[in-house]
C-alpha positions as CSV (number, residue, x, y, z in Angstrom):
1,M,0.3,-0.2,0.1
2,T,1.5,3.2,-1.1
3,G,0.3,6.8,0.3
4,K,0.4,8.2,3.7
5,N,-0.8,7.9,6.9
6,I,-3.7,10.1,7.8
7,A,-5.0,10.5,11.3
8,L,-8.4,12.2,11.8
9,Q,-10.9,13.4,14.8
10,V,-14.7,12.5,13.7
11,D,-17.5,13.4,15.8
12,G,-20.4,12.3,15.8
13,M,-20.0,8.6,15.2
14,T,-22.2,6.6,18.0
15,C,-22.8,3.3,16.9
16,Q,-21.3,0.3,14.4
17,G,-23.1,1.9,11.3
18,C,-21.6,5.3,11.3
19,V,-18.1,3.5,11.9
20,N,-19.3,1.3,8.5
21,S,-20.4,4.4,6.8
22,V,-17.5,6.5,7.8
23,E,-15.0,3.9,6.1
24,R,-17.6,3.7,3.4
25,I,-16.6,7.3,2.9
26,V,-12.9,6.9,2.9
27,K,-13.1,3.9,0.6
28,K,-15.0,6.0,-2.0
29,A,-12.2,8.3,-2.0
30,D,-9.8,5.8,-2.1
31,P,-10.5,2.3,-2.9
32,Q,-7.2,1.0,-1.5
33,A,-7.3,2.8,1.2
34,H,-6.3,0.7,4.5
35,V,-8.7,2.4,7.3
36,S,-8.8,1.8,11.1
37,I,-11.4,3.5,13.0
38,D,-11.7,3.3,16.7
39,L,-15.7,4.6,17.4
40,K,-15.3,5.4,21.3
41,S,-12.5,7.6,20.7
42,G,-13.9,8.8,17.1
43,R,-10.4,8.5,15.7
44,V,-9.9,7.5,12.2
45,E,-6.6,6.4,10.5
46,A,-6.0,5.7,6.7
47,I,-2.9,4.9,4.8
48,T,-4.3,6.8,1.6
49,S,-3.0,8.7,-1.1
50,V,-5.9,11.0,-0.7
51,A,-5.2,14.4,0.7
52,A,-6.6,14.9,4.4
53,D,-8.6,17.7,3.8
54,T,-10.4,16.0,1.1
55,L,-11.7,13.3,3.4
56,T,-12.8,15.7,5.6
57,K,-14.7,17.5,3.4
58,A,-16.4,14.3,2.4
59,I,-16.8,12.9,6.2
60,S,-18.3,16.4,7.2
61,A,-20.4,16.3,4.0
62,A,-22.2,13.1,5.7
63,G,-23.2,14.9,8.7
64,Y,-20.2,14.2,10.8
65,E,-17.6,16.7,11.9
66,A,-14.3,15.9,10.9
67,R,-11.0,17.4,11.5
68,V,-7.3,16.7,10.9
69,A,-6.1,14.8,14.5
């Protein structure tokens, strides 16, 4: 996997369904991304070639509050 490690803080995830949604959003932006999400802390880590601001905008557009951690 080539790409950079990006850490995001995502607020508003309350269940496994939210985790799945956020993972789908990241995978839609970069199908090759490796995504790890911790629901309790709201931390999303991804190894991806997509820019962090692109991911935060896409996640925020889905109704979550996302920012670079």
